C-alpha positions in Angstrom: -12.9 -22.2 20.4 -10.6 -22.4 17.4 -11.0 -18.7 16.8 -9.9 -18.0 20.3 -6.9 -20.2 19.9 -5.9 -18.3 16.7 -6.3 -14.9 18.5 -4.3 -16.2 21.4 -1.4 -17.3 19.0 -1.2 -13.8 17.5 -1.5 -12.1 20.9 1.4 -14.2 22.3 3.5 -13.9 19.2 4.6 -10.4 20.2 8.1 -9.2 19.3 8.8 -6.1 21.4 12.4 -5.7 20.2 11.7 -4.8 16.6 9.3 -2.4 15.1 8.6 -3.2 11.4 8.7 -0.3 9.0 5.7 0.7 7.0 5.7 1.4 3.2 3.8 3.4 0.7 4.6 2.0 -2.7 3.9 4.0 -5.9 3.1 0.9 -8.0 2.5 2.6 -11.4 1.9 0.4 -14.4 1.1 -3.3 -14.1 4.0 -3.8 -16.5 6.4 -3.1 -13.6 5.6 -6.7 -12.6 7.6 -8.1 -15.5 9.9 -5.3 -16.7 13.4 -4.6 -15.5 13.7 -1.0 -14.6 15.0 1.4 -11.9 11.6 1.1 -10.0 11.7 -2.6 -9.5 15.5 -2.6 -8.9 14.9 -0.1 -6.0 12.1 -2.3 -4.7 14.5 -5.3 -4.5 17.1 -3.2 -2.7 14.4 -2.0 -0.3 13.6 -5.5 0.8 17.2 -6.0 1.7 17.2 -3.0 4.0 14.3 -4.1 6.3 13.7 -7.1 8.5 12.0 -10.1 6.8 8.4 -9.9 7.9 6.3 -12.7 9.3 3.3 -11.6 7.2 2.4 -8.7 4.9 -0.8 -6.7 4.9 -1.4 -4.6 1.8 -3.9 -1.7 1.4 -4.3 -1.6 -2.4 -5.9 1.0 -4.5 -7.5 -1.8 -6.5 -9.7 -3.3 -3.8 -12.6 -1.0 -2.9 -15.6 -2.3 -0.9 -18.6 -1.1 0.9 -17.4 -1.6 4.5 -14.0 -2.7 5.5 -12.9 -6.3 4.7 -9.7 -8.4 5.1 -8.8 -11.4 3.1 -9.1 -14.6 5.1 -8.2 -17.3 2.6 -5.4 -19.8 3.0 -4.3 -19.7 -0.7 -5.2 -16.3 -2.3 -5.4 -16.4 -6.1 -3.6 -14.0 -8.3 -6.0 -11.5 -9.8 -5.3 -10.1 -13.2 -7.5 -7.0 -12.9 -6.5 -5.2 -16.1 -6.8 -5.4 -19.9 -4.8 -4.6 -23.0 -1.4 -5.9 -21.7 0.8 -8.6 -23.1 0.0 -12.3 -22.3 3.2 -12.5 -20.3 1.6 -10.3 -17.7 -1.5 -12.4 -17.5 0.7 -15.5 -17.1 2.2 -14.2 -13.8 1.2 -16.0 -10.7 2.2 -15.0 -7.2 1.3 -18.0 -5.0 1.9 -16.6 -1.6 -0.1 -18.1 1.2 -2.7 -16.3 3.2 -3.1 -16.2 6.9 -6.7 -16.6 8.1 -5.6 -16.4 11.7 -4.0 -13.0 11.2 -7.2 -11.9 9.4 -9.2 -12.9 12.5 -6.7 -11.0 14.7 -7.1 -7.8 12.6 -10.9 -8.1 12.8 -10.7 -8.3 16.5 -8.2 -5.4 16.7 -10.5 -3.2 14.8 -13.8 -4.2 16.3 -14.0 -1.1 18.5 -13.4 1.2 15.5 -15.3 -0.5 12.7 -16.8 -3.9 11.8 -14.6 -6.0 9.5 -15.7 -8.6 7.1 -13.6 -11.8 6.7 -13.5 -12.1 2.9 -13.0 -15.5 1.4 -13.3 -14.5 -2.3 -10.8 -11.8 -3.0 -7.2 -12.8 -3.8 -4.2 -10.6 -4.5 -4.8 -7.8 -7.0 -2.0 -6.2 -9.1 -1.6 -3.4 -6.7 -0.3 -6.0 -4.3 1.5 -8.7 -6.4 3.1 -6.4 -8.9 5.1 -4.9 -6.1 5.4 -7.7 -3.5 6.8 -10.2 -6.1 9.9 -8.0 -6.4 10.2 -7.6 -2.7 9.8 -11.3 -1.9 10.1 -13.3 -5.1 9.9 -16.7 -3.3 6.3 -16.0 -2.4 6.9 -17.7 0.9 5.5 -15.0 3.2 1.8 -14.8 3.9 0.0 -11.9 2.2 -3.3 -10.4 3.2 -5.2 -7.5 1.7 -7.2 -4.9 3.7 -9.9 -3.2 1.6 -10.6 0.5 1.1 -14.2 1.4 2.2 -15.2 3.8 -0.6 -18.1 5.1 1.4 -15.9 6.6 4.1 -14.0 10.0 4.2 -10.3 10.3 4.3 -10.1 10.7 8.0 -11.7 7.3 8.5 -8.8 5.6 6.7 -6.2 7.6 8.6 -7.7 6.8 12.0 -8.3 3.2 11.1 -4.6 2.8 10.4 -3.7 3.9 14.0 -5.6 0.9 15.3 -3.2 -1.4 13.5 -0.1 0.0 15.1 0.3 -3.2 17.2 0.9 -5.2 14.0 4.3 -3.4 13.6 5.4 -5.1 16.8 4.3 -8.5 15.6 6.6 -8.7 12.5 3.9 -7.6 10.1 4.9 -5.4 7.2 2.1 -3.0 6.2 2.1 -1.6 2.7 -0.1 1.0 1.1 0.0 0.6 -2.7 -1.2 3.4 -5.0 0.3 6.6 -6.4 0.5 10.0 -4.8 -0.3 11.7 -8.1 -2.4 9.5 -10.4 -4.4 10.9 -13.4 -4.5 8.5 -16.3 -6.7 10.8 -18.3 -4.0 13.4 -18.5 -1.1 11.1 -19.2 1.3 12.3 -21.9 1.6 9.0 -23.7 4.2 10.4 -26.1 6.5 11.2 -23.2 6.3 8.0 -21.3 9.9 7.3 -22.2 11.1 10.7 -21.2 12.6 10.1 -17.7 11.1 12.3 -15.0 8.7 14.2 -17.2 5.9 15.7 -15.1 3.5 18.6 -15.5 4.2 21.6 -13.4 1.2 21.0 -11.2 2.2 17.3 -10.7 5.7 18.1 -9.6 4.7 21.0 -7.4 2.0 19.0 -5.6 4.3 16.0 -5.2 6.8 18.3 -3.5 4.1 19.6 -1.3 3.1 16.1 -0.3 6.7 15.2 0.6 7.1 18.4 2.6 4.0 17.7 4.6 5.1 14.1 5.2 8.6 15.3 6.4 7.0 17.9 8.6 4.4 15.5 10.0 1.6 17.7 8.7 -0.9 14.8 8.5 -3.9 17.1 8.7 -3.1 18.7 5.4 -2.7 15.3 3.8 -6.0 14.1 5.2 -7.8 17.3 4.0 -6.5 16.7 0.4 -9.6 18.5 -1.0 -7.9 21.8 0.0 -5.0 21.4 -2.5 -7.0 23.4 -5.0 -7.0 22.8 -8.7 -3.7 21.0 -8.6 -5.2 18.6 -6.1 -8.2 17.9 -8.4 -5.8 17.1 -11.2 -3.6 14.9 -9.0 -6.4 13.1 -7.2 -9.4 13.0 -9.6 -10.6 9.9 -7.6 -9.2 9.0 -4.2 -8.4 5.3 -4.4 -4.7 5.7 -5.3 -4.1 8.3 -2.7 -5.9 6.8 0.3 -3.4 4.0 0.8 -0.8 6.8 1.6 -3.0 7.9 4.6 -2.7 4.4 6.1 1.0 4.7 6.2 0.8 8.2 7.7 -1.6 6.9 10.4 0.9 4.2 11.2 3.8 6.5 11.7 5.2 6.8 15.2 7.3 9.5 16.8 10.5 7.5 16.4 10.1 6.9 12.6 12.5 8.4 10.1 11.1 9.1 6.7 12.8 8.3 3.4 11.6 8.5 -0.2 12.2 5.9 -3.0 11.5 6.1 -6.8 10.8 9.9 -6.4 10.1 10.5 -10.1 7.2 11.5 -12.4 6.0 9.4 -15.3 4.1 10.5 -18.3 3.4 13.9 -16.9 0.5 13.1 -14.5 1.8 10.2 -12.4 4.4 10.0 -9.7 6.1 6.9 -8.5 7.2 8.4 -5.2 7.3 5.8 -2.5 7.7 6.4 1.3 9.3 4.3 4.0 8.7 5.0 7.7 11.4 3.2 9.7 12.3 3.2 13.3 16.1 3.3 13.7 
């Protein structure tokens, strides 16, 4: 009975006047959580341009599971899923609340597409809190994570996102957090401080991604294996790319596209972020 009450609350809490934007955030290094730079400054400005959400759902590159899961804890813990960084980064806590009722609603909304596990163990990984802490530093907005099922092809993630379109009408901000171009093995560490440095293949493919997004050519983005050798360099493993497909799947015909932090870092990474916003 309690579950039905929770589902009823979210079903009734329907704002038909505002459609929330959707964001793909190029999150880059965990150090962006504590550094002051153009990336985080632009994230802060972005939060001022959009309506304050009732809740946030993040698809992070750093939570891969067998099967699809959503966090359903009241107080998600801050996960420090990295090593070799300063203690100041490990000291960061982002004590945003969760929303088990919203997790139940998401499970119900997706039941005809895929079974969803309500996860009571996972918290907020750095793909989530390193970005969201700059958007909403008061940590007063509920934050959930939706996992990446690593057993599924790209089209599964794209089509799953379409099933979440209703959340945009309920004041929920959906964020995909990863990087369009992400190859740590090919990073030019000696050029990390050279603004905008990118290998030719990284810059060309990043431009191709943006062109496809602007033209609404989602099929090309889903079939990323067809990007040839440049695609293999840019997407050696898919987990940082797949969150972008969720944002594309959530796009509606009235959305305008804009790009934020559209620069390369260290040769083989791009921080390019995307906002889909209905004006």
